Every structure is written in C-alpha cells, then in structure tokens.
All heavy atoms as an XYZ file, in Angstrom:
845
protein
N     -53.110     -7.897    -56.850
C     -53.661     -8.167    -55.509
C     -52.596     -8.622    -54.502
O     -51.883     -9.488    -54.892
C     -54.793     -9.185    -55.671
C     -55.451     -9.538    -54.371
S     -56.637    -10.831    -54.629
C     -55.687    -12.315    -54.158
N     -52.568     -8.119    -53.367
C     -51.628     -8.438    -52.415
C     -52.489     -8.727    -51.084
O     -53.389     -8.021    -50.732
C     -50.655     -7.340    -52.063
C     -49.637     -7.784    -51.120
C     -48.522     -6.695    -50.960
C     -47.491     -7.135    -50.030
N     -46.271     -6.249    -50.011
N     -52.216     -9.968    -50.374
C     -52.894    -10.207    -49.160
C     -51.946     -9.994    -47.926
O     -50.825    -10.524    -47.949
C     -53.305    -11.714    -49.253
C     -54.001    -12.171    -47.921
C     -54.133    -11.948    -50.456
N     -52.415     -9.398    -47.044
C     -51.661     -9.143    -45.748
C     -52.437     -9.707    -44.604
O     -53.695     -9.609    -44.542
C     -51.498     -7.624    -45.441
C     -50.757     -6.861    -46.604
C     -50.777     -5.381    -46.244
C     -49.269     -7.393    -46.729
N     -51.730    -10.296    -43.619
C     -52.421    -10.791    -42.364
C     -51.680    -10.219    -41.169
O     -50.493     -9.728    -41.302
C     -52.272    -12.358    -42.415
O     -50.963    -12.711    -42.515
C     -53.179    -13.018    -43.444
N     -52.386    -10.217    -40.132
C     -51.683     -9.703    -38.865
C     -50.482    -10.529    -38.458
O     -50.465    -11.692    -38.798
C     -52.827     -9.820    -37.764
C     -54.033     -9.965    -38.454
C     -53.720    -10.645    -39.857
N     -49.517     -9.832    -37.821
C     -48.282    -10.541    -37.455
C     -48.519    -11.845    -36.649
O     -47.819    -12.749    -36.715
C     -47.412     -9.540    -36.723
N     -49.542    -11.790    -35.779
C     -49.813    -12.924    -34.876
C     -50.852    -13.903    -35.481
O     -51.311    -14.836    -34.845
C     -50.350    -12.421    -33.556
C     -51.756    -11.788    -33.657
C     -51.649    -10.239    -34.073
O     -50.593     -9.670    -34.289
O     -52.797     -9.721    -34.245
N     -51.011    -13.822    -36.793
C     -51.978    -14.851    -37.514
C     -51.573    -16.223    -37.317
O     -50.381    -16.548    -37.488
C     -52.029    -14.483    -38.938
C     -53.049    -15.309    -39.662
C     -54.354    -15.532    -39.528
C     -52.761    -16.188    -40.849
N     -54.861    -16.374    -40.372
C     -53.873    -16.762    -41.193
C     -51.558    -16.374    -41.545
C     -54.062    -17.692    -42.303
C     -51.658    -17.236    -42.610
C     -52.867    -17.876    -43.065
N     -52.440    -17.109    -36.858
C     -52.058    -18.529    -36.687
C     -52.700    -19.467    -37.623
O     -52.754    -20.633    -37.353
C     -52.413    -18.842    -35.174
C     -53.885    -18.634    -34.910
C     -51.530    -18.081    -34.186
C     -54.367    -19.117    -33.517
N     -53.295    -18.956    -38.652
C     -53.910    -19.864    -39.687
C     -55.431    -19.949    -39.757
O     -56.028    -20.517    -40.655
N     -56.018    -19.301    -38.784
C     -57.574    -19.176    -38.805
C     -58.005    -18.260    -39.920
O     -57.355    -17.353    -40.183
C     -58.140    -18.865    -37.441
C     -57.877    -19.823    -36.381
O     -57.575    -20.990    -36.686
O     -57.779    -19.405    -35.135
N     -59.169    -18.537    -40.482
C     -59.808    -17.628    -41.306
C     -60.117    -16.300    -40.546
O     -60.702    -16.345    -39.528
C     -61.078    -18.225    -41.962
N     -59.901    -15.223    -41.214
C     -60.049    -13.861    -40.605
C     -61.052    -13.012    -41.313
O     -61.287    -13.220    -42.562
C     -58.677    -13.065    -40.699
C     -57.540    -13.731    -39.978
C     -56.217    -12.985    -40.312
C     -57.774    -13.743    -38.524
N     -61.757    -12.115    -40.564
C     -62.549    -11.061    -41.310
C     -61.635    -10.365    -42.203
O     -60.412    -10.230    -41.821
C     -63.057    -10.221    -40.200
C     -62.231    -10.489    -39.020
C     -61.694    -11.824    -39.117
N     -62.032    -10.009    -43.362
C     -61.237     -9.479    -44.381
C     -61.764     -8.168    -44.968
O     -62.861     -8.042    -45.148
C     -60.960    -10.444    -45.491
O     -60.359    -11.654    -44.846
C     -60.027     -9.883    -46.561
N     -60.803     -7.164    -45.224
C     -61.082     -5.926    -45.868
C     -60.431     -5.773    -47.215
O     -59.192     -6.072    -47.226
C     -60.747     -4.864    -44.981
C     -61.484     -4.686    -43.623
C     -60.912     -3.579    -42.775
C     -62.997     -4.562    -43.818
N     -61.164     -5.507    -48.283
C     -60.488     -5.207    -49.531
C     -60.417     -3.751    -49.604
O     -61.349     -2.935    -49.503
C     -61.350     -5.782    -50.688
C     -60.792     -5.298    -51.995
C     -61.671     -7.196    -50.525
N     -59.123     -3.280    -49.741
C     -58.780     -1.799    -49.711
C     -58.791     -1.375    -51.146
O     -57.965     -1.959    -51.984
C     -57.557     -1.530    -49.048
C     -57.460     -2.013    -47.610
C     -56.081     -1.474    -46.986
C     -58.610     -1.494    -46.744
N     -59.602     -0.371    -51.493
C     -59.829      0.158    -52.845
C     -59.247      1.572    -52.833
O     -59.699      2.502    -52.165
C     -61.271      0.268    -53.155
C     -61.934     -1.182    -52.990
C     -61.474      0.724    -54.578
C     -63.338     -1.275    -52.850
N     -58.240      1.875    -53.685
C     -57.584      3.204    -53.721
C     -58.535      4.257    -54.341
O     -59.487      3.940    -55.078
C     -56.376      2.948    -54.602
C     -56.789      1.811    -55.523
C     -57.656      0.903    -54.698
N     -58.227      5.474    -53.941
C     -59.090      6.545    -54.509
C     -58.482      7.141    -55.692
O     -57.357      6.860    -56.129
N     -59.229      7.919    -56.446
C     -58.801      8.640    -57.636
C     -58.244      7.654    -58.648
O     -58.876      6.705    -59.025
N     -56.984      8.021    -59.045
C     -56.377      7.105    -60.061
C     -55.246      6.311    -59.309
O     -54.213      5.916    -59.938
C     -55.771      7.919    -61.255
O     -54.899      8.914    -60.766
C     -56.850      8.556    -61.989
N     -55.352      6.141    -58.025
C     -54.348      5.389    -57.183
C     -54.341      3.946    -57.461
O     -55.142      3.387    -58.133
N     -53.364      3.355    -56.755
C     -53.172      1.860    -56.787
C     -52.760      1.472    -55.306
O     -52.679      2.230    -54.458
C     -52.151      1.466    -57.776
C     -50.787      2.052    -57.578
O     -50.292      2.071    -56.459
O     -50.218      2.568    -58.629
N     -52.476      0.104    -55.213
C     -52.075     -0.407    -53.962
C     -50.861      0.293    -53.312
O     -50.692      0.229    -52.112
C     -51.907     -1.854    -53.949
O     -50.814     -2.272    -54.754
N     -50.038      0.835    -54.088
C     -48.903      1.695    -53.546
C     -49.390      2.804    -52.595
O     -48.585      3.153    -51.782
N     -50.595      3.270    -52.715
C     -51.112      4.291    -51.837
C     -51.097      3.663    -50.436
O     -51.042      4.481    -49.433
C     -52.514      4.683    -52.257
C     -52.533      5.405    -53.608
O     -51.454      5.731    -54.133
O     -53.674      5.662    -54.098
N     -51.278      2.494    -50.326
C     -51.361      1.797    -48.946
C     -50.060      1.382    -48.414
O     -49.695      1.527    -47.277
C     -52.376      0.574    -48.986
C     -53.722      0.951    -49.599
C     -54.218      0.334    -50.642
C     -54.570      1.887    -48.857
C     -55.461      0.663    -51.226
C     -55.779      2.125    -49.477
C     -56.155      1.585    -50.660
N     -49.190      0.821    -49.321
C     -47.980      0.254    -48.863
C     -46.901      1.456    -48.653
O     -46.024      1.161    -47.866
C     -47.339     -0.714    -49.922
O     -47.262     -0.191    -51.145
C     -48.228     -1.950    -50.013
N     -47.105      2.559    -49.314
C     -46.251      3.667    -49.099
C     -46.520      4.488    -47.842
O     -45.729      5.258    -47.333
C     -46.194      4.661    -50.304
O     -47.506      5.248    -50.368
N     -47.679      4.254    -47.248
C     -48.076      4.847    -46.008
C     -48.653      3.797    -45.075
O     -49.919      3.578    -44.971
C     -49.165      5.981    -46.323
C     -49.555      6.624    -45.046
O     -49.033      6.410    -43.877
N     -50.442      7.684    -45.243
N     -47.768      2.985    -44.454
C     -48.232      1.853    -43.575
C     -49.218      2.182    -42.497
O     -49.943      1.373    -42.076
C     -46.887      1.394    -42.912
C     -45.781      1.984    -43.806
C     -46.332      3.273    -44.383
N     -49.266      3.474    -42.137
C     -50.380      3.903    -41.152
C     -51.762      3.569    -41.593
O     -52.603      3.285    -40.809
C     -50.214      5.284    -40.683
C     -48.856      5.595    -39.969
C     -48.706      7.079    -39.577
O     -49.224      7.870    -40.290
N     -48.110      7.302    -38.420
N     -52.004      3.637    -42.938
C     -53.207      3.414    -43.465
C     -53.621      1.861    -43.313
O     -54.851      1.605    -43.236
C     -53.326      3.699    -45.021
C     -53.376      5.191    -45.286
C     -53.593      5.292    -46.760
C     -53.854      6.795    -47.075
N     -54.191      7.044    -48.521
N     -52.756      0.991    -43.134
C     -53.127     -0.367    -43.075
C     -52.758     -0.949    -41.690
O     -53.387     -2.011    -41.275
C     -52.458     -1.336    -44.172
C     -50.962     -1.086    -44.145
C     -52.985     -0.868    -45.501
C     -50.281     -2.029    -45.168
N     -51.876     -0.316    -40.984
C     -51.404     -0.857    -39.700
C     -52.600     -1.079    -38.662
O     -52.631     -2.212    -38.024
C     -50.409     -0.009    -39.014
C     -49.769     -0.455    -37.785
N     -48.879     -1.592    -37.812
C     -49.900     -0.122    -36.533
C     -48.469     -1.861    -36.561
N     -49.095     -0.978    -35.742
N     -53.469     -0.153    -38.623
C     -54.502     -0.304    -37.613
C     -55.454     -1.463    -37.935
O     -55.884     -2.121    -37.022
C     -55.370      1.056    -37.645
C     -56.551      1.032    -36.681
C     -56.058      0.884    -35.250
N     -57.239      0.590    -34.349
C     -57.783      1.471    -33.526
N     -57.349      2.803    -33.625
N     -58.683      1.249    -32.764
N     -55.830     -1.645    -39.271
C     -56.668     -2.729    -39.665
C     -55.960     -4.056    -39.226
O     -56.623     -4.992    -38.726
C     -56.840     -2.768    -41.146
C     -57.763     -1.600    -41.616
C     -57.348     -0.868    -42.686
C     -59.005     -1.288    -41.044
C     -58.194      0.186    -43.175
C     -59.796     -0.257    -41.479
C     -59.344      0.432    -42.597
N     -54.604     -4.198    -39.507
C     -53.849     -5.403    -39.138
C     -53.959     -5.628    -37.598
O     -54.096     -6.733    -37.116
C     -52.565     -5.376    -39.641
C     -52.486     -5.484    -41.207
C     -51.022     -5.150    -41.701
C     -52.873     -6.816    -41.665
N     -53.669     -4.531    -36.838
C     -53.701     -4.632    -35.362
C     -55.118     -5.088    -34.812
O     -55.225     -5.760    -33.824
C     -53.413     -3.254    -34.717
C     -51.948     -3.017    -34.670
C     -51.698     -1.670    -34.003
O     -52.621     -0.785    -33.821
O     -50.556     -1.375    -33.495
N     -56.086     -4.676    -35.641
C     -57.491     -5.165    -35.162
C     -57.922     -6.445    -35.576
O     -59.049     -6.917    -35.431
C     -58.535     -4.068    -35.672
C     -58.429     -2.724    -34.999
O     -57.895     -2.643    -33.815
O     -58.975     -1.649    -35.497
N     -56.923     -7.204    -36.235
C     -57.177     -8.605    -36.584
C     -57.755     -8.895    -37.939
O     -58.278     -9.979    -38.183
N     -57.763     -7.927    -38.838
C     -58.208     -8.114    -40.167
C     -57.169     -8.593    -41.168
O     -56.039     -8.251    -40.991
C     -58.805     -6.889    -40.777
C     -60.060     -6.358    -40.193
C     -60.066     -5.388    -39.101
C     -61.256     -6.840    -40.560
C     -61.173     -4.906    -38.582
C     -62.429     -6.350    -39.969
C     -62.462     -5.464    -39.025
O     -63.580     -5.030    -38.367
N     -57.609     -9.479    -42.067
C     -56.796     -9.781    -43.243
C     -57.024     -8.671    -44.222
O     -58.160     -8.095    -44.210
C     -57.017    -11.096    -43.814
N     -56.044     -8.236    -45.085
C     -56.272     -7.217    -45.966
C     -56.004     -7.663    -47.389
O     -55.036     -8.405    -47.633
C     -55.328     -6.026    -45.676
C     -55.480     -5.309    -44.278
C     -54.515     -4.247    -44.102
C     -56.984     -4.788    -44.120
N     -56.753     -7.265    -48.278
C     -56.523     -7.411    -49.714
C     -56.231     -6.081    -50.325
O     -57.111     -5.204    -50.263
C     -57.712     -8.075    -50.403
C     -58.230     -9.293    -49.811
C     -57.498     -8.277    -51.956
C     -57.397    -10.594    -49.858
N     -55.129     -5.905    -50.859
C     -54.808     -4.580    -51.478
C     -55.060     -4.663    -52.986
O     -54.542     -5.538    -53.708
C     -53.339     -4.193    -51.242
C     -52.853     -4.238    -49.835
C     -51.468     -3.721    -49.741
C     -53.740     -3.415    -48.966
N     -56.034     -3.905    -53.507
C     -56.577     -3.957    -54.845
C     -55.872     -3.061    -55.826
O     -55.783     -1.807    -55.431
C     -58.078     -3.789    -54.843
C     -58.695     -3.729    -56.185
C     -58.718     -4.815    -57.064
C     -59.290     -2.564    -56.599
C     -59.334     -4.786    -58.198
C     -60.009     -2.533    -57.831
C     -59.919     -3.593    -58.647
N     -55.392     -3.500    -56.905
C     -54.829     -2.687    -58.042
C     -55.902     -2.799    -59.147
O     -55.993     -3.844    -59.845
C     -53.533     -3.156    -58.531
C     -52.387     -2.706    -57.736
O     -52.479     -1.484    -57.235
O     -51.317     -3.421    -57.619
N     -56.669     -1.726    -59.544
C     -57.508     -1.684    -60.685
C     -56.768     -1.935    -61.943
O     -55.542     -1.667    -61.981
C     -58.176     -0.328    -60.586
C     -58.031      0.112    -59.225
C     -56.691     -0.417    -58.785
N     -57.420     -2.541    -62.935
C     -56.782     -2.796    -64.233
C     -56.089     -1.535    -64.707
O     -56.470     -0.344    -64.602
C     -57.806     -3.146    -65.254
C     -58.370     -4.442    -65.085
O     -58.935     -4.720    -63.994
O     -58.295     -5.320    -66.003
N     -54.797     -1.777    -65.182
C     -54.024     -0.615    -65.752
C     -53.321      0.308    -64.643
O     -52.710      1.226    -65.010
N     -53.378     -0.237    -63.436
C     -52.677      0.536    -62.425
C     -51.799     -0.328    -61.544
O     -52.125     -1.521    -61.353
C     -53.735      1.143    -61.423
C     -54.706      2.143    -62.146
C     -55.634      2.816    -61.016
N     -56.702      3.433    -61.603
C     -57.667      3.941    -60.895
N     -57.666      3.827    -59.613
N     -58.731      4.452    -61.461
N     -50.742      0.236    -60.914
C     -49.998     -0.616    -60.054
C     -49.409     -1.789    -60.687
O     -48.779     -1.787    -61.805
N     -49.724     -2.892    -60.095
C     -49.149     -4.148    -60.601
C     -50.160     -4.935    -61.448
O     -49.887     -6.123    -61.790
C     -48.654     -5.101    -59.450
C     -47.553     -4.412    -58.533
C     -47.142     -5.374    -57.562
C     -45.990     -4.587    -56.742
N     -45.488     -5.359    -55.549
N     -51.235     -4.361    -61.795
C     -52.278     -4.951    -62.665
C     -52.023     -4.667    -64.054
O     -51.719     -3.498    -64.449
C     -53.733     -4.526    -62.284
O     -54.084     -5.133    -61.090
N     -52.235     -5.603    -64.970
C     -52.125     -5.388    -66.378
C     -53.465     -4.770    -66.820
O     -54.330     -4.478    -65.919
N     -53.637     -4.624    -68.117
C     -54.974     -4.205    -68.684
C     -54.922     -2.686    -68.874
O     -53.864     -2.038    -68.951
N     -56.137     -2.137    -69.105
C     -56.269     -0.747    -69.572
C     -57.006      0.002    -68.472
O     -57.970     -0.540    -67.930
C     -57.058     -0.798    -70.846
C     -56.281     -1.459    -71.999
C     -57.321      0.692    -71.276
C     -57.011     -1.756    -73.235
N     -56.573      1.218    -68.305
C     -57.101      2.159    -67.287
C     -58.628      2.346    -67.781
O     -58.996      2.513    -68.911
C     -56.507      3.404    -67.212
C     -57.171      4.473    -66.470
C     -57.207      4.169    -64.935
O     -56.281      3.635    -64.402
O     -58.362      4.424    -64.424
N     -59.526      2.251    -66.788
C     -61.041      2.350    -66.988
C     -61.571      3.468    -66.327
O     -62.915      3.638    -66.182
C     -61.693      0.985    -66.682
C     -63.170      0.922    -67.150
O     -63.496      1.492    -68.162
O     -63.865      0.376    -66.204
N     -60.870      4.304    -65.515
C     -61.384      5.432    -64.743
C     -62.582      5.038    -63.869
O     -63.563      5.725    -63.856
C     -61.832      6.475    -65.694
C     -60.666      7.050    -66.494
O     -59.551      7.343    -65.832
O     -60.764      7.272    -67.712
N     -62.409      3.898    -63.198
C     -63.327      3.402    -62.153
C     -64.626      2.959    -62.807
O     -65.681      2.805    -62.079
C     -63.675      4.439    -61.060
C     -62.344      4.803    -60.379
O     -61.373      4.105    -60.312
N     -62.332      6.016    -59.767
N     -64.611      2.574    -64.027
C     -65.820      2.111    -64.743
C     -66.054      0.547    -64.552
O     -65.526     -0.102    -63.733
N     -66.743      0.069    -65.579
C     -67.232     -1.370    -65.519
C     -65.977     -2.278    -65.423
O     -66.065     -3.313    -64.799
C     -68.064     -1.788    -66.629
C     -69.465     -1.147    -66.643
C     -70.348     -1.134    -67.665
C     -70.003     -0.676    -65.344
C     -71.618     -0.648    -67.618
C     -71.348     -0.180    -65.235
C     -72.037     -0.137    -66.435
N     -64.997     -2.061    -66.245
C     -63.794     -2.966    -66.181
C     -63.206     -3.006    -64.748
O     -62.957     -4.140    -64.242
C     -62.793     -2.564    -67.175
C     -63.330     -2.720    -68.591
C     -61.424     -3.316    -66.969
C     -62.413     -2.170    -69.708
N     -63.049     -1.873    -64.146
C     -62.547     -1.851    -62.778
C     -63.396     -2.528    -61.807
O     -63.084     -3.286    -60.918
C     -62.313     -0.442    -62.281
C     -61.055      0.202    -62.880
N     -60.704      1.540    -62.809
C     -59.970     -0.386    -63.654
C     -59.546      1.742    -63.481
N     -59.094      0.531    -63.975
N     -64.837     -2.337    -61.907
C     -65.771     -2.897    -61.201
C     -65.726     -4.440    -61.291
O     -65.830     -5.129    -60.263
C     -67.148     -2.312    -61.406
C     -67.256     -0.874    -61.047
C     -68.578     -0.264    -61.588
O     -69.506     -0.941    -61.965
N     -68.603      1.095    -61.626
N     -65.661     -4.890    -62.482
C     -65.575     -6.316    -62.741
C     -64.343     -6.936    -62.181
O     -64.433     -8.022    -61.563
C     -65.599     -6.629    -64.285
C     -66.918     -6.236    -64.884
O     -67.916     -6.100    -64.213
O     -66.961     -6.149    -66.173
N     -63.220     -6.230    -62.244
C     -62.028     -6.714    -61.593
C     -62.140     -6.820    -60.162
O     -61.671     -7.750    -59.461
N     -62.690     -5.776    -59.507
C     -62.918     -5.772    -58.069
C     -63.897     -6.891    -57.596
O     -63.597     -7.670    -56.596
C     -63.492     -4.423    -57.625
C     -63.743     -4.324    -56.105
C     -62.551     -4.595    -55.317
C     -64.359     -2.892    -55.826
N     -64.907     -7.188    -58.391
C     -65.791     -8.300    -58.034
C     -65.038     -9.572    -58.183
O     -65.193    -10.499    -57.287
C     -66.995     -8.311    -59.043
N     -64.202     -9.766    -59.164
C     -63.443    -10.984    -59.297
C     -62.432    -11.186    -58.166
O     -62.292    -12.343    -57.562
C     -62.656    -11.002    -60.582
N     -61.837    -10.152    -57.600
C     -61.007    -10.087    -56.528
C     -61.703    -10.597    -55.226
O     -61.230    -11.399    -54.469
C     -60.190     -8.751    -56.296
C     -59.578     -8.751    -54.937
C     -59.208     -8.567    -57.449
N     -62.917    -10.010    -55.070
C     -63.658    -10.414    -53.848
C     -64.057    -11.874    -53.898
O     -63.924    -12.627    -52.908
C     -64.951     -9.520    -53.751
C     -65.877    -10.003    -52.613
C     -64.564     -8.003    -53.400
N     -64.446    -12.326    -55.005
C     -64.829    -13.742    -55.247
C     -63.640    -14.624    -55.040
O     -63.757    -15.703    -54.353
C     -65.510    -14.016    -56.590
C     -66.839    -13.330    -56.759
C     -67.405    -13.566    -58.121
C     -68.753    -12.931    -58.289
N     -69.331    -13.128    -59.602
N     -62.554    -14.267    -55.564
C     -61.249    -15.004    -55.287
C     -60.783    -14.990    -53.792
O     -60.460    -16.014    -53.389
C     -60.126    -14.544    -56.278
C     -58.845    -15.209    -56.038
C     -58.580    -16.433    -56.546
C     -57.866    -14.563    -55.283
C     -57.467    -17.097    -56.301
C     -56.628    -15.132    -55.146
C     -56.404    -16.408    -55.613
O     -55.157    -17.106    -55.414
N     -60.925    -13.962    -53.274
C     -60.548    -13.687    -51.878
C     -61.345    -14.673    -50.966
O     -60.785    -15.287    -49.971
C     -60.754    -12.338    -51.358
N     -62.612    -14.874    -51.259
C     -63.470    -15.734    -50.414
C     -62.943    -17.153    -50.485
O     -63.381    -17.928    -49.515
C     -64.891    -15.719    -50.973
N     -62.113    -17.519    -51.372
C     -61.693    -18.931    -51.422
C     -60.305    -19.243    -50.804
O     -59.827    -20.238    -50.600
C     -61.443    -19.356    -52.936
C     -62.788    -19.375    -53.560
C     -62.659    -19.688    -55.029
O     -61.669    -20.159    -55.513
O     -63.708    -19.516    -55.757
N     -59.670    -17.990    -50.269
C     -58.360    -18.052    -49.660
C     -58.441    -18.600    -48.205
O     -59.419    -18.284    -47.505
C     -57.706    -16.689    -49.698
C     -57.360    -16.076    -51.018
C     -56.888    -14.662    -50.897
C     -56.452    -16.904    -51.789
N     -57.415    -19.275    -47.823
C     -57.321    -19.888    -46.450
C     -57.402    -18.769    -45.397
O     -58.037    -18.911    -44.348
C     -56.013    -20.647    -46.332
C     -55.645    -21.023    -44.957
C     -54.313    -21.549    -44.778
O     -53.560    -21.788    -45.855
N     -53.842    -21.805    -43.666
N     -56.793    -17.549    -45.622
C     -56.769    -16.495    -44.718
C     -58.120    -15.894    -44.350
O     -58.269    -15.150    -43.509
C     -55.821    -15.493    -45.122
C     -54.456    -15.928    -45.390
C     -54.121    -16.168    -46.826
O     -54.950    -16.790    -47.513
N     -53.010    -15.726    -47.360
N     -59.096    -15.986    -45.376
C     -60.250    -15.243    -45.352
C     -61.475    -15.906    -44.945
O     -61.805    -17.174    -45.311
C     -60.446    -14.716    -46.907
C     -61.813    -13.993    -47.023
C     -59.329    -13.958    -47.331
N     -62.271    -15.321    -44.059
C     -63.567    -15.828    -43.632
C     -64.531    -15.363    -44.640
O     -64.831    -14.138    -44.723
C     -63.878    -15.263    -42.269
C     -65.316    -15.734    -41.791
O     -66.044    -16.207    -42.577
O     -65.576    -15.564    -40.582
N     -65.062    -16.224    -45.550
C     -65.803    -15.872    -46.667
C     -67.090    -15.121    -46.281
O     -67.686    -14.415    -47.088
C     -66.101    -17.060    -47.547
N     -67.592    -15.315    -45.084
C     -68.707    -14.740    -44.667
C     -68.571    -13.342    -44.071
O     -69.489    -12.649    -43.685
N     -67.325    -12.902    -44.023
C     -66.960    -11.579    -43.390
C     -65.990    -10.844    -44.267
O     -64.826    -10.729    -43.737
C     -66.512    -11.774    -42.029
C     -67.534    -12.492    -41.111
C     -67.251    -12.400    -39.592
N     -65.940    -12.874    -39.318
C     -65.339    -12.788    -38.130
N     -65.998    -12.257    -37.068
N     -64.157    -13.189    -37.849
N     -66.337    -10.470    -45.392
C     -65.537     -9.654    -46.365
C     -66.153     -8.314    -46.470
O     -67.378     -8.258    -46.849
C     -65.365    -10.449    -47.716
C     -64.735    -11.706    -47.462
C     -64.610     -9.415    -48.594
C     -64.634    -12.484    -48.852
N     -65.367     -7.304    -46.289
C     -65.939     -5.951    -46.451
C     -65.027     -5.188    -47.420
O     -63.917     -5.697    -47.790
N     -65.491     -4.132    -47.897
C     -64.639     -3.094    -48.842
C     -64.474     -1.815    -48.102
O     -65.473     -1.289    -47.507
C     -65.384     -3.013    -50.077
C     -65.415     -4.313    -50.903
S     -66.075     -4.002    -52.656
C     -67.812     -3.958    -52.371
N     -63.299     -1.256    -48.244
C     -62.998      0.025    -47.722
C     -62.534      0.807    -48.968
O     -61.516      0.484    -49.501
C     -61.945      0.046    -46.621
C     -61.587      1.472    -46.133
C     -62.352     -0.862    -45.435
N     -63.271      1.814    -49.337
C     -62.887      2.650    -50.531
C     -62.458      4.006    -49.958
O     -62.940      4.543    -49.037
C     -64.149      2.723    -51.455
O     -65.138      3.417    -50.944
N     -61.521      4.488    -50.704
C     -61.012      5.801    -50.455
C     -61.381      6.846    -51.489
O     -61.187      6.438    -52.721
C     -59.532      5.766    -50.216
C     -59.094      5.015    -48.889
C     -58.901      3.652    -48.935
C     -58.895      5.637    -47.774
C     -58.588      2.978    -47.840
C     -58.489      5.021    -46.629
C     -58.388      3.688    -46.589
O     -58.032      2.999    -45.520
N     -61.926      7.969    -51.141
C     -62.201      9.006    -52.063
C     -62.987      8.478    -53.254
O     -64.067      7.823    -52.991
C     -60.859      9.681    -52.579
O     -61.129     10.767    -53.295
N     -62.537      8.752    -54.529
C     -63.291      8.412    -55.645
C     -63.392      6.928    -55.971
O     -64.105      6.454    -56.720
C     -62.665      9.113    -56.948
C     -63.658      9.149    -58.118
C     -64.773      9.779    -58.089
C     -63.203      8.526    -59.318
C     -65.558      9.848    -59.173
C     -64.024      8.490    -60.356
C     -65.263      9.180    -60.401
O     -66.132      9.213    -61.442
N     -62.667      6.058    -55.142
C     -62.762      4.672    -55.172
C     -64.203      4.108    -54.887
O     -64.511      2.981    -55.255
N     -64.963      5.101    -54.291
C     -66.343      4.730    -53.996
C     -67.028      4.268    -55.237
O     -68.021      3.440    -55.266
C     -67.036      5.864    -53.264
C     -68.440      5.338    -52.746
C     -67.312      7.056    -54.076
C     -68.453      4.222    -51.748
N     -66.747      4.832    -56.432
C     -67.499      4.499    -57.580
C     -67.268      2.951    -57.973
O     -68.093      2.411    -58.538
C     -66.961      5.364    -58.822
O     -65.586      5.194    -58.938
C     -67.406      6.813    -58.562
N     -66.043      2.401    -57.653
C     -65.886      1.021    -57.937
C     -66.575      0.291    -56.898
O     -67.299     -0.711    -57.283
C     -64.305      0.702    -57.858
C     -63.548      1.097    -59.023
S     -61.865      0.557    -58.922
C     -61.120      1.959    -58.027
N     -66.557      0.589    -55.655
C     -67.155     -0.186    -54.624
C     -68.679     -0.167    -54.794
O     -69.283     -1.208    -54.724
C     -66.770      0.444    -53.209
N     -69.262      1.022    -54.975
C     -70.772      1.122    -55.094
C     -71.181      0.428    -56.378
O     -72.207     -0.274    -56.372
C     -71.138      2.627    -55.176
N     -70.351      0.563    -57.432
C     -70.681     -0.189    -58.760
C     -70.688     -1.668    -58.569
O     -71.666     -2.339    -59.106
N     -69.794     -2.158    -57.893
C     -69.728     -3.662    -57.583
C     -70.967     -4.046    -56.825
O     -71.573     -5.053    -57.222
C     -68.400     -3.998    -56.859
C     -68.508     -5.416    -56.292
C     -67.205     -3.893    -57.793
N     -71.226     -3.324    -55.731
C     -72.362     -3.774    -54.902
C     -73.783     -3.713    -55.677
O     -74.575     -4.525    -55.457
C     -72.414     -2.944    -53.654
C     -71.216     -3.164    -52.673
C     -71.279     -2.147    -51.599
C     -71.220     -4.677    -52.267
N     -73.843     -2.678    -56.553
C     -75.038     -2.519    -57.361
C     -75.147     -3.638    -58.436
O     -76.183     -4.162    -58.699
C     -75.100     -1.173    -57.965
N     -74.002     -3.911    -59.115
C     -74.010     -4.788    -60.283
C     -73.848     -6.239    -59.868
O     -74.156     -7.112    -60.641
C     -72.883     -4.371    -61.127
C     -73.087     -3.018    -61.848
C     -71.964     -2.646    -62.750
N     -71.831     -3.591    -63.807
C     -70.569     -4.115    -64.179
N     -69.514     -3.579    -63.611
N     -70.484     -4.979    -65.225
N     -73.387     -6.570    -58.664
C     -73.159     -7.882    -58.180
C     -73.831     -8.102    -56.818
O     -73.088     -8.109    -55.740
C     -71.721     -8.229    -57.964
C     -70.886     -8.205    -59.330
C     -70.352     -7.100    -59.922
C     -70.787     -9.423    -60.076
C     -69.685     -7.048    -61.103
C     -70.102     -9.417    -61.258
C     -69.595     -8.200    -61.825
O     -68.865     -8.219    -63.011
N     -75.148     -8.075    -56.732
C     -75.772     -8.215    -55.394
C     -75.555     -9.454    -54.688
O     -75.636     -9.497    -53.422
C     -77.237     -8.138    -55.764
C     -77.355     -8.444    -57.272
C     -75.997     -8.162    -57.883
N     -74.887    -10.465    -55.196
C     -74.555    -11.708    -54.591
C     -73.320    -11.513    -53.679
O     -73.059    -12.343    -52.865
C     -74.236    -12.754    -55.581
C     -73.143    -12.468    -56.601
O     -73.192    -11.426    -57.115
O     -72.348    -13.351    -56.773
N     -72.615    -10.425    -53.899
C     -71.461    -10.105    -52.963
C     -71.851     -9.532    -51.776
O     -71.155     -9.464    -50.788
C     -70.414     -9.162    -53.813
C     -69.771     -9.803    -55.012
C     -68.831     -8.810    -55.605
C     -69.046    -11.085    -54.673
C-alpha cells in the first residue's frame, strides 16, 4: 500500500480514493503511468495504491481477485480510515477492468465499508 497526497497538501484530512488494479496488475500500473493518478491528485484527493496479495510489493499468495484479495482490500480501506491524510467519511474505490471483482466483492461482503 502506498499513500499519495496532492503537492499542496497542508495536513488536512482529504477525500481519498483507493485505486484497485485490473486483471493481474499491481500498483506499478499506476506509478508507471503517472497520468492515471495525476488528475486525482490535482483534484485534491489522497490516493491509496493497492497491491493485492501476491502482487507488486505485497507478500502472500495470488488469489485471482477472490476472497483473499477482497479481505486484503477491506483491511486496507479500514486502515486508511485511520490515517491523518484521510477523511474517513469520504473514502471511495476506483477499480480498473477486472479489479471490479475485488471492489464489488468487498462492498458485498463488508457492508460496513
């Protein structure tokens, strides 16, 4: 998990987006193409770059967007809500392509989020 804030961030809690990669991707999909994240930062969002288990900088075993990945994503959202940069009442998820299976699975299985 990596947290990014706008360049002009002054310490206030920000609306936050958790970016979920598509397919078998990882957070490198976002950092290798800064245009994907630049607009969100310009618009004043904090960003959480999510690496599902077994991908990118996350340990664990690849779960092909199943329950393990969904549980990991839920844990990241819950953890993010406690960060200084994050407005806990304004956290959203942005999923790309097949990443929707993680996002939808989390919302279905964790209605408190």
